[in-house]
Phi, psi and omega in degrees: 000126180268054184224134177259132172257123183255130177295139181305318180296319177297319180298317181286332181286317187255352176072198187282159173243115184303333183277359182237145168266105185266117180247135175272130175255108181261084190242152183281114173253359178204181175081191189296330180259013185304328182289346179267351186295315184301317181291325178295320179294314183291325175296321178294319178297319178299314180298316180295321178298320178294317179296314183293339179271359180293138179297132179084000180293124184267309182262123181277137176288132170227156187242147165240121186261130177241134177285117181271004185273356181274185177303141188297330179295320179290320177297313180298322180295315180294318179300318181291316180298321179291323177295323183282320187235356185253004177076017178289125181260342180195163181230151165239125185237138172229113182187184178285158177292340173299316177291324179301323179302315179293320181294315183295323177295320183289317182281328178052038174079010184283330186229135178303141182221122176255119184258117193270346184271178177301148190218147176278115191289351185270010179250133180248106187252133181295127176064019177245123177252130186237094180276356187290172182297139179251159179303320181292330176287336178283329188303316181300323178296318177297317178300320180297317180296317179300316181292317184289321187263345177065031180280124186263337184237126186234145169254143176244123185231136178199170171270157191267081169211190196303302186298311180298329179296318179290317177300325178300313182292317178296318178298317179299315180296319181294317181295313181291325178295333179275002179086009177262181186231141173269113184259349177207135180222110189225128172252129180258134176304143179301138179086005183245003187299316182303317185276340184255355189296323181292317176295325177299313181291328173302317181292322179298315179294315181297328181283347180077028181288137174259349178217155178222131175266119188255105180257062178225140178259163165053231185300321180297320178296316179299320179301313181292317181295322177295320180294322177298314179295321181300332178266000182077012182282345182294338181284343182233337186269118176284127183239133181229136181215143171266004180240001179283126180219180190300322182293321176293323179296320175295319178299329177283340186086019180084173180206129180240021183284337187077008184245009184245116186242149177227146175237126187202164176291330188205152175225157178302329183266004182297124185274058174246143180305318182300312183290319181291325176293322176297316178303317181295315179295322180294314180293324178296323182282322190240352178091167183291341181271002180293153177303139183293140180283124172260182181298321181294321177296321176298321176298322178296316177303310180296326182296320179296317177296320179299314181295325176294320177295320179296319179298320180295335181257008178069035185246026183263008169282157180302316181294313182296319179295321178298316184286319191260344183232303184298318175273149179301127178298156182288335179219157179299326182296334182271354188279111179272353190278145175291158181250143182226141166261174176238138186232150174256138181219157175242141179291135174228091185070236182263012180225175179247139170261115183282122182276000000 
């Protein structure tokens, strides 16, 4: 790998290197999304290696990695200190939107930031580009499941922060528009899923729900899905999530019920040339035992290439990035951003079958 990883303390001590494009990777090495961090890091390394190997490339991409799994104030403080004194010219972030709120306030649009996780599309953030799945892109998949499975009564469950709140409202509108009914709507305080999950499932059963919309990411999602299986409810309860991805499915130990659905921009099994070619390059670089690439990891991979293209065009200032990337370009010819569709899939063991 032709990529240098710089320790945050070293970056702040010695500052920037003019011969390098220094990108901060704000990735989860702990916390609720910790299980998604390894694949996101390796996808980013693959992208940087490809950029650094380009003929005529003058400035080599190097990374400074920040753990995005800690308290958002600490994450925002480290991101800001590195931008001010560590020579960071742009960031790629994977974390909850709760943490993004702290980061965006701290950076205030000074440094380009690509946020790889799901995002609430009604927020316009200076110098922040969000290619991740949006609630409105999730809605058609939910409508398809309701129509295909004929589930009339739904529970909506999520943790209480920005993204699940928006998904909750979109889910409620989608369910009622399809002629079904929301019989339970519950937001759990962050950090309480482990202790409240049994009472939550009691309420789901008591409400007579035949389906549940799960607006929880990472470890919290795995906790709820394991509890559902532990009660034998997975055989009858249709479950749909916009945050279920390959790492969480592995954490669950797979699912063969035919009742677990995910909606995402990309899956490891997606039969598109772009995705399958990425899978091949990734396996060649890291081997078959490497963490499986989820959609968010693919966004991190694309983000590194995007930032390299922006650097080549002089668009890595906060203002320029806001005008040419974060905001919709005035014409298709000016659009440097990758394009994504959204797909619905059902779990089949440890993989997804894309519907």
